[in-house]
C-alpha positions in Angstrom: 153.4 36.5 44.1 150.2 38.2 43.3 149.2 41.9 43.2 145.9 42.9 44.9 144.7 46.1 43.3 142.2 48.3 44.9 140.8 50.7 42.4 139.8 54.0 44.1 139.0 52.2 47.5 136.7 54.2 49.7 136.8 52.6 53.2 139.9 52.7 55.4 139.0 49.7 57.5 138.8 47.6 54.4 142.1 48.5 53.1 143.6 48.0 56.5 142.2 44.6 56.8 143.8 44.0 53.2 147.3 45.2 54.3 147.1 42.6 57.0 145.9 40.0 54.4 148.9 40.9 52.2 151.3 40.8 55.1 150.2 37.2 55.8 150.1 35.9 52.3 153.1 37.8 50.7 150.7 39.5 48.2 151.5 43.1 47.1 148.9 45.7 47.6 148.4 48.5 45.0 146.2 51.3 45.6 144.7 53.4 42.7 144.0 57.0 43.6 141.8 58.9 44.3 141.4 57.2 47.7 138.4 57.9 49.9 140.5 58.3 53.0 143.9 59.5 54.1 146.7 57.1 54.5 147.2 58.3 58.1 143.6 57.5 58.9 143.4 56.0 62.4 140.8 53.3 61.1 143.2 52.3 58.5 146.2 51.9 61.1 143.7 50.1 63.6 142.6 47.6 60.9 146.0 46.9 59.7 147.4 46.9 63.2 151.2 46.7 63.0 151.2 44.6 59.7 151.8 47.7 57.3 155.8 47.2 58.0 155.3 43.5 56.7 153.4 44.3 53.6 154.4 46.1 50.3 151.8 48.9 49.6 152.2 51.1 46.5 150.0 54.0 45.5 149.3 54.9 42.0 147.8 58.3 40.7 145.7 56.4 38.3 145.2 53.1 36.5 147.6 54.0 33.6 150.3 54.7 36.3 149.8 51.3 37.6 150.1 49.7 34.3 153.2 51.7 33.2 155.0 51.0 36.6 153.9 47.4 37.3 153.5 45.9 33.8 151.3 43.2 35.1 151.4 39.9 33.3 147.8 39.6 33.4 144.8 41.6 34.8 141.8 39.9 36.4 138.8 41.9 37.7 136.2 41.1 40.4 132.8 41.9 39.8 129.2 40.8 40.6 128.7 41.2 36.9 131.3 38.5 36.0 130.4 35.5 34.4 133.6 33.2 35.2 133.8 31.8 38.8 136.8 32.8 40.6 137.8 29.1 41.2 137.8 28.4 37.6 140.9 30.3 36.9 144.5 29.1 37.0 146.1 31.8 38.7 149.8 32.9 38.0 152.3 34.6 39.9 152.4 38.3 38.9 148.6 38.4 38.2 147.0 41.6 39.1 143.7 41.0 40.7 141.6 44.2 40.7 138.7 45.0 43.1 136.6 48.1 42.6 135.2 50.9 45.1 132.9 49.5 47.8 129.9 51.5 46.7 129.9 51.1 43.0 132.3 48.4 41.8 134.6 48.7 38.8 133.3 50.8 35.9 131.6 49.2 33.0 134.4 50.5 30.6 137.0 48.9 32.8 135.4 45.5 32.9 134.8 45.8 29.1 138.6 46.5 28.6 139.6 43.5 30.8 137.2 41.2 28.9 134.6 38.7 30.0 137.2 35.8 30.1 139.1 37.9 32.8 136.1 39.3 34.8 135.5 37.0 37.7 132.8 36.6 40.1 132.5 35.0 43.7 129.4 32.7 44.0 126.8 33.9 46.4 123.1 33.5 46.9 120.8 35.1 44.4 119.3 37.7 46.7 122.7 39.0 47.8 124.2 42.1 46.4 128.0 41.9 47.2 130.6 40.6 49.5 132.6 42.9 51.8 135.7 44.0 49.9 138.3 42.6 52.4 136.4 39.3 52.6 136.4 39.1 48.8 140.1 39.8 48.6 140.8 37.1 51.1 138.7 34.5 49.3 140.5 35.2 45.9 144.2 35.5 47.4 143.7 32.2 49.3 142.3 30.4 46.3 145.3 31.8 44.2 147.7 30.8 46.9 146.2 27.4 47.3 146.7 26.8 43.6 150.5 27.8 44.2 150.7 25.0 46.9 150.8 27.9 49.6 154.5 28.6 48.4 156.3 30.5 51.0 153.9 29.6 54.0 155.2 28.0 57.1 156.0 24.3 57.0 152.9 22.3 56.1 151.4 20.1 58.7 
């Protein structure tokens, strides 16, 4: 399946929502430290409800530790600065899809290292700044999973 990677997330309820998203889609969640909250934060638990037992969440001390431990087949970054639409990508199992901190996004050097071809954006109106982190993760993971014909989901209707 896919790896949702939150690079230095800052807001506990967003991460909690993404834990729930991962539990329902089979995606793995990887958290790159430092985190802007404690893992025992009640807002994190409330947003994730009781889904944490159904999701795979891994913390990494930094980006290099994630790369060393997970060895992703491909890294895709989400950014309002991306030039490639999220739906123009052919997602593959094992893709690491990286989202930046809520207040500042991914660093320019990170985006440069990933490359323009792998830096994606979600379309939105010109006057908009950004989409909420957990909503953006849901948009991306459902597009990626749709491309996999919702492999592993309940029987199709």
